[in-house]
C-alpha positions in Angstrom: 0.3 36.5 27.7 -1.0 33.0 27.1 0.8 31.0 24.4 -1.1 28.1 22.9 1.0 25.1 21.8 -0.2 23.6 18.5 -1.1 20.0 18.7 0.4 17.7 16.1 -2.1 15.0 15.3 -0.8 12.3 13.0 -3.1 11.7 10.0 -4.1 8.0 9.6 -4.5 7.0 6.0 -4.0 4.2 3.5 -0.8 5.2 1.6 -0.7 2.2 -0.8 -3.6 0.2 -2.1 -3.5 -3.5 -3.1 -3.2 -4.1 -6.9 -4.9 -6.6 -9.3 -2.7 -9.6 -9.7 -2.5 -12.3 -12.4 -1.3 -15.8 -11.8 -0.3 -18.3 -14.6 -0.5 -21.8 -13.1 2.1 -23.3 -15.5 4.6 -21.0 -13.9 3.5 -20.4 -10.3 0.5 -21.0 -8.0 1.3 -18.1 -5.6 0.0 -14.6 -5.4 0.6 -11.6 -3.1 -1.4 -8.6 -2.1 -0.1 -5.8 0.1 -1.3 -2.5 1.7 0.6 0.3 3.4 -0.9 2.4 6.2 0.5 5.5 7.9 0.0 4.4 11.5 2.3 1.8 13.2 -0.5 0.9 15.6 -2.9 -0.4 13.0 -4.3 -3.9 13.0 -5.1 -5.7 9.7 -7.8 -8.1 8.5 -7.8 -9.4 4.9 -11.1 -10.6 3.4 -12.2 -12.1 0.1 -15.4 -12.1 -2.0 -16.7 -13.7 -5.1 -19.2 -11.0 -5.9 -17.9 -7.8 -4.2 -20.9 -7.8 -1.8 -20.4 -10.8 0.6 -17.0 -10.7 2.2 -15.4 -13.5 4.3 -12.5 -12.8 6.7 -9.4 -14.8 6.2 -7.5 -16.5 9.0 -4.0 -15.4 10.1 -2.5 -18.5 8.4 -3.6 -21.8 6.9 -2.3 -24.4 4.5 -3.4 -22.0 1.7 -2.2 -18.6 2.9 0.0 -16.6 5.2 -0.4 -13.0 6.5 -4.2 -12.9 6.7 -3.8 -10.4 9.6 -0.8 -8.5 8.4 -0.2 -5.8 5.7 1.1 -8.5 3.3 -1.2 -11.3 2.2 0.5 -14.3 0.6 -1.6 -17.0 -1.2 0.5 -20.1 -1.6 -2.0 -22.6 -3.3 -3.9 -20.6 -6.0 -6.3 -22.7 -8.1 -8.1 -22.0 -11.3 -11.3 -21.8 -9.2 -9.9 -18.6 -7.5 -10.2 -16.7 -10.8 -11.9 -13.3 -10.3 -11.9 -13.5 -6.5 -11.6 -10.1 -4.9 -9.4 -9.2 -1.9 -9.5 -6.2 0.4 -8.0 -5.3 3.8 -9.9 -3.9 6.7 -7.6 -1.7 8.9 -8.4 -0.6 12.4 -6.7 2.1 14.5 -8.3 2.8 17.9 -12.0 3.1 17.1 -11.6 4.0 13.4 -11.9 1.5 10.6 -10.5 1.9 7.0 -11.0 -0.4 4.0 -8.8 -0.7 0.9 -10.2 -0.8 -2.6 -10.8 -4.4 -3.7 -8.1 -6.0 -5.8 -9.0 -8.8 -8.3 -7.1 -12.1 -8.7 -6.9 -13.3 -12.3 -5.9 -17.0 -12.7 -4.9 -18.5 -16.0 -3.9 -22.1 -16.8 -1.0 -21.1 -19.1 1.3 -18.2 -19.8 0.5 -16.4 -23.1 3.0 -17.3 -25.8 5.8 -14.7 -26.3 5.7 -13.7 -22.7 7.9 -14.7 -19.7 6.7 -14.7 -16.1 8.6 -13.3 -13.2 6.5 -14.1 -10.1 3.1 -12.3 -10.6 4.4 -9.8 -13.2 4.6 -10.6 -16.9 6.9 -8.7 -19.3 7.5 -9.0 -23.0 10.6 -11.0 -24.0 11.5 -8.2 -26.4 13.8 -5.4 -25.2 15.9 -2.8 -27.0 19.7 -2.5 -26.6 21.4 0.8 -26.7 24.9 1.4 -28.0 26.5 0.7 -24.6 24.8 -2.7 -24.5 22.5 -1.9 -21.6 18.8 -2.6 -21.8 16.6 0.3 -22.6 12.8 0.1 -22.5 10.9 2.4 -24.8 8.7 4.9 -23.1 5.2 4.4 -24.2 1.9 6.2 -23.2 -0.4 4.5 -20.8 -3.5 3.4 -22.6 -6.9 3.8 -21.0 -10.3 2.3 -21.9 -13.7 3.8 -22.1 -16.5 3.1 -21.4 -15.5 0.4 -18.9 -17.7 -1.5 -17.9 -19.2 -1.7 -21.4 -22.2 -3.4 -23.0 -20.5 -3.5 -26.4 -17.9 -1.2 -27.9 -14.9 -0.1 -25.9 -12.4 2.6 -27.1 -8.8 3.2 -26.3 -7.0 6.4 -25.8 -4.5 7.4 -27.0 -4.5 5.3 -30.2 -1.1 3.6 -30.5 0.5 1.2 -32.9 1.2 -2.4 -31.9 -0.6 -5.8 -31.4 -3.3 -7.0 -29.1 -4.6 -10.2 -27.6 -7.8 -10.8 -25.7 -8.3 -13.6 -23.1 -11.5 -14.5 -21.3 -11.8 -15.4 -17.6 -10.4 -19.0 -18.0 -7.4 -17.8 -20.1 -8.9 -18.8 -23.5 -7.8 -16.5 -26.4 -10.7 -14.5 -27.8 -8.9 -12.7 -30.6 -5.7 -11.0 -31.6 -4.4 -8.6 -34.3 -3.2 -5.0 -34.8 -4.3 -2.5 -32.1 -7.3 -0.5 -33.2 -9.3 2.4 -31.9 -12.3 0.4 -30.8 -12.9 -3.2 -29.7 -16.3 -4.9 -30.0 -17.3 -7.1 -27.0 -21.0 -7.1 -28.0 -20.9 -10.8 -29.0 -19.0 -11.9 -25.9 -20.7 -13.2 -22.8 -20.9 -10.9 -19.7 -17.7 -11.2 -17.6 -14.2 -10.0 -17.2 -11.6 -10.0 -20.1 -7.9 -9.3 -20.3 -6.8 -7.0 -23.2 -3.0 -7.4 -23.6 -1.3 -4.7 -25.7 2.2 -5.0 -27.0 3.7 -1.6 -27.9 7.3 -1.1 -28.9 8.5 -4.1 -26.9 6.4 -3.1 -23.8 3.3 -4.8 -22.6 0.2 -3.3 -21.0 -2.6 -5.3 -19.3 -6.1 -3.8 -19.4 -9.1 -5.4 -17.6 -12.4 -5.1 -19.6 -15.7 -5.7 -17.8 -18.5 -6.7 -20.2 -22.0 -6.2 -18.7 
């Protein structure tokens, strides 16, 4: 009787994608992007693009960055001109190549009022305190936008109560008020906008692309 041994072939895959990152230059000029891959034998190459079509490979290290050929890219001299640059990582294992989804770098000159910055993550200064005195953040639904990109109106779901602020690509406020079901971008120029929602002491950041 012939017994066949099953072969265990490790599956190579991207297990964690880089995320969009916001930098507020009055607090920090540094940004980080990271990727995780299932194979320990992978090689990494980070690249950037201004339009999502033409990509330029980054060096392993320079005066402006570290980790250009590692899973963790660290930008240490972010400027306002870097706003809306996209970053992705090309991963190679043997003869196979994998690419991450592009992640966008948003750069603003100042931190929005009422917010505090902790590295690249912004959180509301408002928290709730339970009877034992420990901090307890309210659970709120994650809001989604549609259609996005949009040529005019964009709707949110689910509809929640709270306040909003809209900032353009250079960090200029484009409006604020009570959260509503629809937002009208028809009079705004084409580009990227940041819709910041404050809901029960929590903050959500939604990128809007106006065509």
